[in-house]
C-alpha angles and dihedrals in degrees: 000000000000124000104293118183095215132035129247088238092055092049090050091050090050090051092043091239115149112249088232091061104093099167095108100028095114093049091046092049089051090050091050092049092048092047092050093050091046089055090049090052093047094048098039091230141074122238098220134100126237107240094226135029117261136177124251125186118221132178115225094219109110092005101081123097121184119220139152094283094050137269115335120208108214110222137182112267113297118195100189128032111277115259097204138016120187134178132213138173095201104022089240102089124031133204122201115244119217133182102053136131134196133239173267090048093216093050114144126217092266096046127095127241108251104173141031122208124200113226107246092338141090135235108247122209093274140115118272127199112204122189113202146121101272124215135036125325091220138358107263115241094240089056091050090050092047090050091052093049094046094044089051091051091049093047093049089045089068086073093049107050092158092051094255114124097179147318132272135179089272094051136260120008106219129205107244120230094224129053112196092196092060091046091051090053098048102034095085088057098050112116115231108266093033098076 
């Protein structure tokens, strides 16, 4: 199964369905998969961790932000501290870079590294090869909760193909297209430019 941000068991518990009831398991798994990929699309990133370290080559141009601690090189999500950072002007020969630290400073255990600062130095307009395990060390709890809410909506939606979830005295109760609770959960994880 693909990388789902919530488990089938947790979705069943949320819906108060006994774990032994397997009648809708395939539909619920599909809803979890769709919800997880929709969150990826909304955020512009995936909340998984590459199983092994690999090298990526980045150009510093457009990725450097100056702040009080020095110049920060903005990098794609890194789940585990980089093992090697090298610099090159021509991408043919590489020199190892030392004296760097990762950020953000207030990063929790389940948050990805998103920048690298050189200690008392700047990032020149060169190519940098970074070897690391890319991604997120763990799926953040708000993303898990958003996946459960969205998967539940998608699963329930199977019973309301016309967008009507029920009837009230005032008429049809429609399924809304937008869920502000899901948006509140995922919005802190949206990459700039993906909003």
